[in-house]
N, C-alpha and C positions, 0 to 999 in steps of 0.2 A: 112753407119751408123751412130746411131741413140744414139744422147744422154740426158740419163732420172733424171732429178733431183725432185726425190722427196719431205719432207720433212711434217712430224709429227708435226702439232700442240698443245700444250696443250690448257686449256683451259686458258682464261686472263693471259700469259706466254712470247709471245710470242710479238716479235716487226714490226712491220703493218712496219719496211723495209729493207728489201733486196735486193740489185740487185747482176745485175748473167752475167759475166762476164765469155771472150768466145775468147777465141789466144789475148789477149788484150784491148779486145769489148764490152759495159758491149751491152751487147741480153737483159737483162729487169730486171726495175726494182718488185719484188711481195710485195703484200699490203701480210703478210704471219696471223695480227689478227681476230682471230676469239674467240670467243663466248663456242664454245662449238667444243671438242676431234676429229679428224679430219685425225685417222690413216693414213698415205702415203701417199698423200693427191699429189698430180700432182704439182709441181711450172710450169718448164717451160721442154718445147725437143726441139730441136736441127737435124737437119741433117748434117753429118760433114762428112769431104771427109777424110774415112777409110785411105789410103795410109797414112796421115801426121800421128807426136804426136800431140794434143791436147789440153790447162792449159786452165780448171774450174778451176774459182776465186767468192766463195760465200762471200761476200762483204756487213756485219751486221753495218747502220747506225746509231745502237745508240739511234732511236729512235719511242717515242710509241705516242698511241694511251691516253688516261685517263682512257676507264675505262683498261687498259692490269698494272700487276704487274707488271714486267719489259721488259727486253728490249736485253733475250737470243733468238737464234734460235737455233730449232735443226733437224740438217742436220741427215735424216735415209739413204738417198740409194744414187747411183751417180751408173745407173750405163747404158752399150749398149746392144744398140735392135739389131742382123741383119737382113736385108736385109729381 
């Protein structure tokens, strides 16, 4: 099983820092700032055991680059893909 976290980025409105936690462990820190809009940008992917339940947390760190106008994060989708 593959879990994919995709996020939609908007020009100058995203925080540069968010963490992805899976089952209580931090798996990635994402830099989400982009001066151009990127719809459905793939931010993270992982292979997980399909025989158990998993917990996914997107932690917004509230940090921003000087060019950014805010610290919000927009989550577009979390998808499960079959092998």
